[in-house]
N, C-alpha and C positions, 0 to 999 in steps of 0.2 A: 559228359560222364567224369566224376571226380572221385579218386581214390585218395584217402588220407595218407600222407607220407610219415613215416615215423620221425623223421628228422624234425618234423614241426612240433612234435609232442615235447612237454616236459619229461625228461627222462632222468629217472632216479638211479644213479649208478652205484655199483657196489662199494666204491671208495667212500662213499658218504658216511657209512656207520658200519654196517656189517659187511665184512670181507666177502663173504660168499653169498650175498644176496643176489637174486636174480634181477637183471636190468627190466624195468617195467616202465611203460609210457602211461601218463595221464591223458586219457583221450576224451573225457568229459568230467564234469564236477563230480569228484569221489569214484570214479570208474578207471580201473588201471589194467594194462594188459601187457603180457609179455608175448611177443611174436615169435613162434617156433621157425626152425630152420627147414629148407625145402631138401631134407634128406629122406632116403628110403629106409625101410626097416632092415633091409638086407645088405645096405651098403652105408657106412658112416653114421650109423645110428648110436646116438648116444643118450637117448631119452628126452631130448629136447627138440621135439619136431611140431608139436602142437601149440596152438594159441591158448594161454591160460591166463588168469588173472583173479582180480576181485573187485567188489563193490563195497564202499564204506558209507554206513549210515550215520544216524547220531547216537545209536546205542550199541551197534554190532557191526560185524563184517561178514559177508558172504563170499567165499571162494569159489571160483567157477573153473573146474577141471584142474588138476594138480600136477600134470606132466607124467613122463615115462619112468620115473624112478623114485625111490625115497630121497636121493640126492638132490633132484630137481624139485621135488616138493618142499624139502627143507630150505632150499634157496628161495623158493616162493614165499614160504612162511616168514623168512627174515626180510624179504622185501616188504611184506605187510607190515612188520614191525617197524620199519623205517618210516612208514607213513602214519601209523596210529598205533595207539596202545588199546584201543577198544578190543572186547573179546571177538575171537573168531567163533561165531554161533552157527555157521552153516558152511558145509562144503557140498557143492552141487557137482555131479558128474553128468555130462551131457549125454554120454553113451558108454558102451563097454569097452571101446578100444585101449589097448595098454598104454599108448602115448598120452592118455587123458586121465588114466585112473591109477596109476602106480605110485604116484606121489602122496596119495591118500593118508598112507600110514604117518607120515610126518605132522599131520594134523591131529592125531589121536590124542596127543597131550592136552589139547584144547578142549577136549569133550564136546565138539560141535554135533549137531545133527547132520548125518551124511544122507543126503537126498539124492534120488534116482528115478528113472522110469520104473513103472509098476513091474516090468519084466526084468530090471537089472538084478536084483538079488539072485533069481534062480539062474540067469544067464551067466552070472559070475561063478556061481557054484559049479555048474555043468562044465565050465571052461577053467576053472581054478588051476589045476595041475597043468593043463597045457600052455596057459598064459604064463606060469612061473617058469617052466621048462623053456620056453621061448625066449623070455627076458634074461634068464641065466645065460643062455647060449649067445645072445646078442651083446650083453654087456658085461659078462663075467664078474668080476669083483664090484664093479660099479652098480651091480644089482643089490648088493648089500642092503638090508633093511627094508627093501621093498616087498610088499605083500598085498593080496587082495583084501580090501577093507569093503564089506557090504553095506548098502543103505540102512539106515535106522529109520527113515521115512521113505515113502514112495508116493510118486505121482501117477495116478490112474488116468486122469483126464487133465485137470489143471490145479493149481495150488498157488497161494499168494503168501509170500513171508514178509515180514515187517522188520526192517533194519533199524527203524527210527527215523522218521523224516522222509521215508522212501519205501515204496512197496515194490517187491520184485514177483513177477509174475512168471510162473513156471508151467509149460504146457508140454504135455506128453503127445507123442505123434504114432501113427500106425507104422508098421513096418516099412522102412525106406532104406536110408543108409545102412541101419541096423534094425534090430527090433527093439531097440532101448533108447531110441532118439528123444531128447528132451531140449526145449529151447528156453532161454532165459531172457526176460524183458524187463528193464528198469524203468518203471514209469515216470520217474522224475526227470531223466536225461533222454528218454526215448532210446536208449541203446539196447540193440537186440544182440544176444549172443545165440548163434545158430548151432554151435557145435559143428559136426560134419555134415550137416545137412546142406551147407554152403562151402564150396571149396573156391578159392580164388588163387590163379596162376598154377596151382598143383592140381594134377589130374583128379577128378573126383573117384573116389575108391568105394566100390560096392562090397557090402558084407550082409546085405539084407535082401530087399526085394526091389528089382529094377521098375517094374510097372507101379509099385507103391511109391517109389521116389519121384518118378515122373508125375504122379497123381497129385502130390501135395506141393509142387513148386508153386502153384497158383495161390495157395492158401498162405504160403510163406510171403509172397508178393503184396498180400493183403494187409500184412502187419505195418502198421505207420510207424516205421522206425526212423529216427534221424540218423542214426549212425549204427553200422552192423559189424560186428566181429565175427568173421568165419571161423570154422575150425581150424584152416590153414589158409595163409595168405593175410595181406595187409587190410585192416579195417577200412570200410568204405562207406561213404554217404550214398553210393550208387548201387544199393542193394538189389534193385530189381533188373538193372542192367546185367549185374553179376549173376542173377538167378537165370536170366534168359540165356546167358552163355552157358551155364551149367546144363539147362533144359536141353538145349541144342544138342550138346554132346550125349546126354542120357537118352534122349529121343531117337538120336542117330543110332545108338548102340542098340536100342530096342528094335528099330526097323531093320538094321542089318542083320541081327540075329534071327528074326522071324524070316527073313528071305533066306538066310542059310539053312534053317531047319526045313523050310518048305521045299527047298531046291535039293534037300539030302546031303548037304555039305556036313561033314562030320564036325565034332567039336574042335579037334586038332587044326583042322584047315580053318575053321571059323575064327579061332584065336588069331590066325594071322591075317584076316581080312576085315572083321567087323569092327567098325568104328574107325577105321584108319584115316579117313578123309578129314577127321577132326584132329589129327595128330599135331599140327603145327600151333594148336591154340594152348597146349598144356605143357607144363613142365613134368618129368617123370612119366610120361605117357606110355612108352613102350612096355614097361614092366606092370604099371597100373592097369592099362587096358587088357592086357592078357589075363590077369587075374579076374577083371570084370566080366569078360567073356566067359572065362570058366565058371563063374558063380551064376550067370544068368541064363546060360544056354540050358543046362538041366531044367530050370524053372519053366522056361518058355516052351520046352519040348511037350509039356503035358497041358498046355492052355486048352 
């Protein structure tokens, strides 16, 4: 098992040109990633916890997720400008979560196509007010400029976009981590961006359908990726090993909750017991696992 270490990558630092540019790492030809911190929304959250980045073609640039605030998105945009003067033609959101979408507004000046899962526009609209309230509560003044920017293009099943010299394949998935999950695959370098369908080190967080997520892991394993960028954690060459680890936790959670329901264990008691044997494998396990049980238990009650 081999996980790429950020220290091995060519790092573009903010001191090179734009003072506020986000540090990014070149992980393959034309592919750049900023790795987010392992912080939780409720503690030490600064909008910079997700993996975000961009892919550079010969004609244009595609940005993949934009971070958790206008400030983070602006810093990512500055990082793009350190690498290339090519136009930013696409901004791709891998799913609805605020740590991945609230930097979108920083790219409106580029007039790109904003692309997301077919469910993303409606899900954004339904949750617009609650997302903005939560962001303001967490970031205060640091939320200034952040807003919900909805897709101008959607992916119902799959879509290919051409950046010039490289084709980017977008794949929409059934309800799993969320109901808006989208993966991005660069055919030139075989780099796969999973969004939060893959977590590395940080405990997987459920906001969709547990059975659905368990059910697509095998399909993700079948993607012939040379290098994989998870939604959280260090990019890896060992995608399938990391998916196996994630699957083990998700399947454990599924089994434990089913047993709890069958035995008449209440939701509150199940929160304290389900999935606990997987605790040592994940960062932020306690808080994330509790949320996962709270999300999955009511779904599984009605199997």
